[in-house]
C-alpha positions as CSV (number, residue, x, y, z in Angstrom):
1,X,-223.3,87.2,-97.1
2,X,-220.5,89.1,-97.2
3,X,-219.6,90.8,-94.3
4,X,-217.3,93.4,-96.3
5,X,-213.8,92.5,-95.0
6,X,-211.7,90.6,-97.8
7,X,-210.6,87.1,-97.7
8,X,-207.5,86.6,-95.9
9,X,-204.5,85.8,-98.3
10,X,-201.3,83.8,-98.1
11,X,-198.3,85.3,-97.4
12,X,-195.6,84.8,-99.4
13,X,-192.5,83.1,-99.0
14,X,-189.3,85.1,-99.1
15,X,-188.0,83.8,-101.9
16,X,-184.5,81.6,-102.3
17,X,-181.4,83.4,-104.2
18,X,-180.4,82.0,-106.5
19,X,-177.3,80.6,-105.7
20,X,-178.4,78.6,-102.6
21,X,-181.2,77.4,-105.0
22,X,-178.3,75.8,-107.4
23,X,-176.4,74.6,-104.4
24,X,-177.1,71.1,-104.2
25,X,-176.9,70.5,-108.0
26,X,-173.7,72.2,-107.9
27,X,-171.6,70.2,-104.3
28,X,-173.3,66.6,-106.5
29,X,-172.3,67.2,-110.0
30,X,-168.0,68.7,-108.3
31,X,-168.7,65.2,-106.0
32,X,-169.0,63.0,-109.8
33,X,-166.9,64.9,-111.4
34,X,-164.3,64.3,-108.6
35,X,-164.7,60.8,-108.2
36,X,-165.0,60.5,-112.6
37,X,-161.5,62.0,-112.8
38,X,-160.1,59.5,-110.0
39,X,-161.2,56.4,-112.1
40,X,-159.8,58.0,-115.1
41,X,-156.4,58.7,-113.4
42,X,-156.5,54.9,-111.6
43,X,-157.3,53.4,-115.4
44,X,-154.8,55.5,-116.8
45,X,-151.6,54.6,-114.8
46,X,-153.1,52.3,-111.4
47,X,-155.3,52.5,-108.0
48,X,-151.6,53.4,-106.5
49,X,-151.0,56.3,-107.8
50,X,-154.0,57.9,-106.6
51,X,-154.3,56.5,-103.5
52,X,-150.9,58.0,-103.2
53,X,-151.9,61.8,-104.3
54,X,-155.2,61.6,-102.1
55,X,-152.6,60.4,-99.1
56,X,-149.9,63.2,-100.1
57,X,-152.7,66.3,-99.9
58,X,-154.2,65.6,-96.8
59,X,-150.7,65.5,-95.6
60,X,-149.9,68.5,-97.1
61,X,-153.2,70.2,-96.4
62,X,-152.5,69.4,-92.9
63,X,-148.8,71.6,-93.0
64,X,-150.5,74.3,-94.3
65,X,-153.2,74.7,-92.5
66,X,-150.7,74.2,-89.3
67,X,-148.1,77.1,-90.5
68,X,-151.1,79.5,-91.2
69,X,-152.4,78.8,-87.9
70,X,-149.5,78.8,-86.1
71,X,-148.8,82.5,-88.3
72,X,-152.1,84.1,-87.6
73,X,-151.5,83.3,-83.3
74,X,-148.1,84.7,-84.1
75,X,-149.3,88.0,-85.3
76,X,-152.4,88.1,-83.0
77,X,-149.9,87.9,-80.0
78,X,-148.0,90.6,-81.9
79,X,-150.8,92.3,-82.4
80,X,-152.0,92.2,-78.9
81,X,-148.2,93.1,-77.1
82,X,-148.0,96.3,-79.3
83,X,-151.3,97.5,-78.5
84,X,-150.7,96.9,-74.3
85,X,-147.3,98.7,-74.5
86,X,-148.8,101.6,-76.1
87,X,-147.2,101.0,-79.7
88,X,-150.0,101.4,-82.6
89,X,-149.7,97.8,-83.9
90,X,-148.4,97.7,-87.6
91,X,-150.6,97.7,-90.1
92,X,-152.1,93.9,-91.9
93,X,-149.2,92.9,-94.5
94,X,-152.1,91.0,-96.1
95,X,-150.9,88.3,-95.1
96,X,-153.7,85.6,-96.2
97,X,-154.3,83.0,-93.4
98,X,-158.0,82.9,-94.4
99,X,-157.3,82.3,-97.8
100,X,-154.0,79.6,-96.5
101,X,-156.2,77.5,-94.4
102,X,-159.3,77.5,-97.5
103,X,-156.4,76.3,-99.8
104,X,-155.5,73.8,-97.0
105,X,-158.7,72.2,-96.5
106,X,-159.6,72.2,-100.4
107,X,-156.5,70.4,-100.4
108,X,-157.1,68.0,-97.1
109,X,-160.3,67.3,-99.5
110,X,-160.5,63.7,-101.1
111,X,-160.1,64.5,-104.9
112,X,-158.1,66.4,-107.9
113,X,-160.1,69.3,-108.5
114,X,-160.0,70.5,-104.6
115,X,-156.1,69.6,-105.1
116,X,-155.8,72.3,-107.7
117,X,-158.1,74.6,-106.4
118,X,-156.5,74.6,-102.9
119,X,-152.5,74.9,-104.7
120,X,-154.4,77.8,-106.3
121,X,-155.3,79.8,-103.5
122,X,-152.0,79.0,-102.1
123,X,-150.6,81.1,-104.5
124,X,-150.1,84.9,-103.2
125,X,-150.8,87.6,-105.9
126,X,-154.0,85.5,-106.1
127,X,-154.6,85.7,-101.9
128,X,-154.1,89.5,-102.6
129,X,-156.4,89.6,-105.6
130,X,-159.0,87.5,-103.9
131,X,-158.9,89.0,-100.2
132,X,-159.4,93.0,-101.9
133,X,-162.4,91.2,-103.8
134,X,-164.2,89.9,-100.7
135,X,-163.2,92.9,-98.7
136,X,-165.4,95.1,-101.5
137,X,-168.4,92.6,-101.2
138,X,-168.2,93.5,-98.0
139,X,-168.2,97.0,-98.1
140,X,-170.9,97.1,-100.9
141,X,-173.3,94.6,-98.5
142,X,-172.7,96.7,-95.4
143,X,-173.4,99.7,-97.5
144,X,-176.3,98.3,-98.7
145,X,-177.9,96.7,-95.3
146,X,-177.1,100.8,-94.3
147,X,-179.4,102.2,-97.0
148,X,-182.2,99.9,-96.4
149,X,-181.8,100.3,-92.3
150,X,-180.8,103.5,-91.7
151,X,-179.8,104.1,-87.5
152,X,-178.4,100.0,-87.7
153,X,-175.0,98.5,-87.7
154,X,-174.6,99.8,-91.3
155,X,-173.9,103.4,-90.0
156,X,-172.4,102.2,-87.4
157,X,-169.6,100.4,-89.5
158,X,-169.4,103.0,-92.2
159,X,-168.8,106.0,-89.1
160,X,-166.2,104.0,-87.7
161,X,-164.3,103.9,-90.9
162,X,-164.6,108.2,-91.7
163,X,-160.4,108.6,-92.7
164,X,-158.7,112.1,-91.8
165,X,-157.7,114.2,-95.1
166,X,-153.8,112.4,-95.0
167,X,-155.9,109.2,-94.8
168,X,-155.1,108.4,-91.6
169,X,-157.8,106.4,-90.0
170,X,-159.5,108.2,-86.5
171,X,-160.9,105.6,-84.0
172,X,-163.8,107.2,-81.6
173,X,-166.5,106.7,-80.4
174,X,-170.2,108.8,-80.5
175,X,-171.4,109.9,-76.8
176,X,-174.8,110.9,-76.6
177,X,-176.6,113.2,-74.6
178,X,-180.2,112.4,-75.6
179,X,-180.4,109.4,-72.6
180,X,-179.8,112.0,-70.3
181,X,-182.7,114.1,-68.4
182,X,-183.0,117.2,-69.3
183,X,-181.6,120.0,-66.2
184,X,-184.7,121.1,-63.8
185,X,-185.8,124.5,-63.1
186,X,-185.7,125.6,-59.7
187,X,-188.8,126.9,-59.1
188,X,-189.1,130.3,-57.9
189,X,-190.8,130.2,-55.1
190,X,-188.2,127.6,-53.6
191,X,-185.4,127.5,-51.7
192,X,-182.6,129.2,-54.0
193,X,-179.0,128.5,-54.1
194,X,-177.2,132.1,-53.3
195,X,-175.5,133.9,-56.0
């Protein structure tokens, strides 16, 4: 006997992105390639050379991360000092501290491919290109989120980046009077204030 209601359907699981689907396979392939390359270098020279390469990468990566961390802390404290003294903070000169730290981390990881990638991330022109492309990708994601849900975080981010015609960014805050109750009208029969 039917009641007229359709049978319940299974809810579809959200699809994983292609990157998340193949990330574990990529990590395993990278690990196997690193081990194979280390054995090839050890066979061509000796195990001591491989050990010295790994220790050298560890030491160099530690120094790079330490230097980038100090530079980032110095820039932060300088910006805070300028802000407290009322001076407009100088625009960021593209220090690339995050990419420098990532390069140092890749140098610390054992393996020759990660060392090569870490050394590439320490090249300033490549850092600028990667930084600009990451910023554009972030802005695209924020615009897509703003289009999907109007009135959310994306709109606030977009509004905070309003530029004046001369290219300067105008910092501001939007205050709405929607939350305040409307002013009450005095009753015609009640006491009135003198005019």
